[in-house]
C-alpha positions as CSV (number, residue, x, y, z in Angstrom):
1,M,251.3,71.6,195.2
2,E,248.2,71.4,197.4
3,S,246.1,73.4,194.8
4,R,247.2,71.0,192.0
5,K,246.3,68.0,194.2
6,H,242.9,69.6,194.9
7,R,242.2,70.2,191.2
8,S,243.1,66.6,190.3
9,A,241.0,65.2,193.1
10,S,237.9,67.2,192.1
11,P,235.4,65.0,190.2
12,T,234.7,65.7,186.5
13,F,231.0,65.2,185.6
14,P,230.4,63.9,182.1
15,K,228.4,66.0,179.7
16,W,224.8,65.0,179.1
17,R,224.0,63.9,175.6
18,K,220.7,63.7,173.8
19,V,220.5,60.1,172.7
20,V,217.4,57.9,172.0
21,Y,218.7,54.4,172.6
22,G,221.6,54.8,174.9
23,G,220.3,53.8,178.3
24,M,220.8,55.7,181.5
25,Q,223.8,58.1,181.4
26,P,226.1,58.0,184.5
27,G,225.5,60.9,186.8
28,F,222.0,61.8,185.4
29,D,218.5,60.6,186.0
30,D,216.7,58.6,183.4
31,N,214.3,61.6,182.6
32,H,217.0,64.3,182.9
33,T,217.0,67.1,180.3
34,D,219.0,70.3,180.1
35,E,218.8,73.6,178.1
36,S,220.0,72.0,174.9
37,F,217.1,69.5,174.7
38,L,214.8,71.6,172.6
39,E,217.3,73.9,170.8
40,D,217.1,71.9,167.5
41,M,213.3,71.6,167.5
42,I,211.5,73.3,164.6
43,M,207.9,74.1,165.1
44,N,205.3,74.1,162.3
45,C,208.0,73.4,159.7
46,N,205.4,71.8,157.3
47,V,202.6,74.4,157.7
48,V,201.5,75.7,154.3
49,K,200.3,79.3,154.3
50,R,197.0,79.7,152.6
51,D,195.7,82.6,150.7
52,F,192.3,83.6,152.2
53,V,190.9,84.8,148.9
54,K,191.9,81.6,147.1
55,V,190.4,79.5,149.9
56,M,187.1,81.4,149.6
57,V,187.1,81.1,145.9
58,D,187.7,77.3,146.0
59,A,185.0,77.0,148.7
60,V,182.5,78.9,146.5
61,S,183.3,76.7,143.5
62,I,182.8,73.5,145.6
63,S,179.5,74.8,147.1
64,Q,178.2,75.7,143.7
65,Y,178.8,72.2,142.3
66,L,177.3,70.5,145.4
67,C,174.2,72.5,144.9
68,I,174.0,71.6,141.2
69,V,174.3,67.9,142.0
70,A,171.6,68.3,144.7
71,L,169.3,69.8,142.0
72,V,170.0,66.9,139.7
73,V,169.1,64.4,142.4
74,L,165.9,66.4,143.0
75,V,165.0,66.3,139.4
76,W,165.6,62.5,139.4
77,T,163.4,62.1,142.4
78,Y,160.5,64.2,141.0
79,T,160.7,62.3,137.7
80,L,160.6,58.9,139.4
81,R,157.5,60.1,141.3
82,S,155.9,61.2,138.1
83,I,155.8,64.8,139.2
84,F,157.8,65.9,136.1
85,S,156.2,64.8,132.9
86,E,157.9,64.0,129.7
87,R,157.1,67.3,128.2
88,S,158.5,69.2,131.2
89,L,161.8,67.3,131.0
90,V,162.1,67.8,127.2
91,L,161.4,71.5,127.7
92,L,164.0,71.7,130.5
93,D,166.6,70.0,128.2
94,I,165.9,72.4,125.4
95,V,166.3,75.4,127.7
96,L,169.5,74.2,129.2
97,L,171.0,73.2,125.9
98,G,170.1,76.5,124.3
99,A,171.5,78.5,127.2
100,G,174.7,76.5,127.3
101,F,175.1,76.7,123.5
102,F,174.6,80.5,123.6
103,V,177.2,80.9,126.4
104,V,179.7,78.9,124.5
105,L,179.2,80.9,121.3
106,L,179.3,84.2,123.3
107,T,182.6,83.4,125.0
108,A,184.3,82.0,121.9
109,E,187.5,83.8,120.9
110,M,186.7,83.8,117.2
111,L,183.0,83.3,116.3
112,S,182.6,81.9,112.7
113,F,180.1,80.0,110.7
114,D,182.4,76.9,110.7
115,L,182.5,76.9,114.5
116,L,178.8,77.2,114.7
117,L,178.3,74.4,112.2
118,N,180.8,72.2,114.0
119,Y,178.9,72.6,117.3
120,V,175.5,72.0,115.7
121,V,176.7,68.8,114.0
122,K,178.3,67.4,117.2
123,I,175.2,68.2,119.2
124,S,172.9,66.7,116.6
125,F,174.9,63.4,116.4
126,F,175.0,63.3,120.2
127,I,171.2,63.7,120.6
128,T,170.4,61.3,117.8
129,G,172.6,58.6,119.2
130,L,171.1,59.1,122.7
131,Y,167.6,58.8,121.3
132,V,168.4,55.6,119.4
133,L,169.9,54.0,122.5
134,S,167.0,55.0,124.7
135,P,165.2,51.6,124.3
136,I,168.3,49.8,125.4
137,Y,168.7,52.0,128.5
138,H,165.0,51.5,129.2
139,T,165.4,47.7,129.7
140,L,169.0,47.8,131.0
141,T,168.3,46.9,134.7
142,R,165.0,45.0,134.3
143,S,166.3,42.0,136.1
144,I,167.8,43.9,139.1
145,S,165.8,44.9,142.1
146,S,165.0,48.5,142.8
147,D,166.8,48.5,146.2
148,S,170.0,47.5,144.6
149,I,169.6,50.3,142.0
150,W,169.0,52.9,144.7
151,A,172.0,51.8,146.7
152,L,174.3,51.6,143.7
153,T,173.1,55.0,142.4
154,A,173.8,56.7,145.8
155,S,177.2,55.1,145.9
156,L,178.1,56.3,142.4
157,V,176.9,59.9,143.2
158,I,179.1,60.0,146.3
159,L,182.0,58.6,144.4
160,H,181.5,61.3,141.7
161,L,181.5,64.0,144.3
162,F,184.7,62.8,145.9
163,L,186.7,62.4,142.7
164,H,185.3,65.4,140.8
165,N,187.8,68.0,139.6
166,Y,186.6,71.1,141.3
167,S,189.4,73.4,140.1
168,G,188.1,73.8,136.5
169,S,191.5,74.9,135.3
170,A,191.4,72.8,132.2
171,A,188.8,72.1,129.5
172,P,186.8,69.0,130.3
173,G,187.6,66.2,128.0
174,A,191.0,67.5,127.0
175,L,193.3,64.5,126.8
176,E,196.4,66.3,127.9
177,H,194.7,67.4,131.2
178,S,192.7,64.3,131.8
179,T,193.3,62.5,135.1
180,F,192.4,59.0,136.2
181,T,190.2,60.3,139.1
182,S,188.3,62.8,136.9
183,N,187.5,60.0,134.4
184,I,186.2,57.8,137.1
185,S,184.1,60.6,138.5
186,L,182.5,61.3,135.1
187,N,181.9,57.6,134.4
188,A,180.3,57.2,137.8
189,S,177.8,60.1,137.1
190,I,176.9,58.7,133.7
191,V,176.3,55.2,135.1
192,A,174.2,56.6,137.9
193,S,172.1,58.5,135.3
194,L,171.6,55.4,133.3
195,L,170.5,53.4,136.4
196,I,167.9,56.1,137.2
197,A,166.7,56.2,133.6
198,S,166.2,52.5,133.5
199,R,163.5,52.8,136.2
200,L,161.3,55.3,134.2
201,P,158.1,54.2,132.6
202,S,158.6,55.3,128.9
203,R,161.4,55.7,126.4
204,L,160.9,59.4,126.1
205,H,161.3,59.7,129.8
206,V,164.6,57.8,129.5
207,F,165.8,60.0,126.7
208,A,164.9,63.2,128.5
209,I,166.4,62.3,131.8
210,V,169.7,61.0,130.4
211,L,170.0,64.0,128.2
212,F,169.4,66.3,131.2
213,S,172.0,64.4,133.3
214,L,174.6,64.4,130.5
215,Q,174.1,68.2,130.0
216,V,174.8,68.8,133.7
217,F,177.7,66.3,134.2
218,L,179.3,66.6,130.8
219,F,178.3,69.8,129.1
220,A,178.0,72.1,132.1
221,P,181.7,71.8,133.1
222,F,182.7,72.8,129.6
223,V,180.3,75.9,129.8
224,S,181.8,76.8,133.2
225,Y,185.3,76.6,131.7
226,C,184.3,78.9,128.9
227,I,182.9,81.4,131.3
228,K,185.9,81.3,133.6
229,K,188.2,81.7,130.6
230,Y,186.3,84.7,129.3
231,S,185.9,86.4,132.7
232,F,187.0,84.9,136.0
233,R,184.4,86.9,138.0
234,C,181.4,85.8,136.0
235,I,181.8,82.2,137.1
236,Y,180.5,83.1,140.6
237,V,177.2,84.6,139.4
238,S,176.5,81.9,136.8
239,P,174.3,78.9,137.6
240,W,176.8,76.4,136.1
241,G,179.3,76.9,138.9
């Protein structure tokens, strides 16, 4: 009898519960925790494991394109300072266009006369239209101050770099793979090129610098895609990135 009375008289402590908004629990301090406090905690549940080789490949691709854009800005600067003449720019355009055209034909799956003729006609129309529009580009920003042009050009180049598609997994210009950000990036680079061209002294300067910029921003990604499709390793030794 005495043992039963002793058991009934012994106090029963409530079990501590892990609650957020429950106030102080009777028999426990406000900051009390026990062994079950961290038993449901999952550490690094959202950590994504990266492949080191893929990370290095992506880093090389981004570095190559940053270097290409830096070279384009350097050509713009030398042209604005009259260090590059009209003939030098036209010769540079011819070399880049010939090299890119040769690479595209070399990496084509089926080389034929129709394919060659198709490329020649498209390039001819593109260059002719650009030459015809050069007088308009020459006087495009005549009423705008130079400081505004430099600031807007720098902003557009930065926007192009932020929104550019560095993966190169799809052919540039393909509608089924086109994204909103990639279109904005391409348009920003073209507008920046036109702003720079509008500050040049002659129409031939305008034609040459716009053709050079479009070859880098529009034609070079397509050449890079053809090289990568032909051989993935060749892309890291090619100047097109």
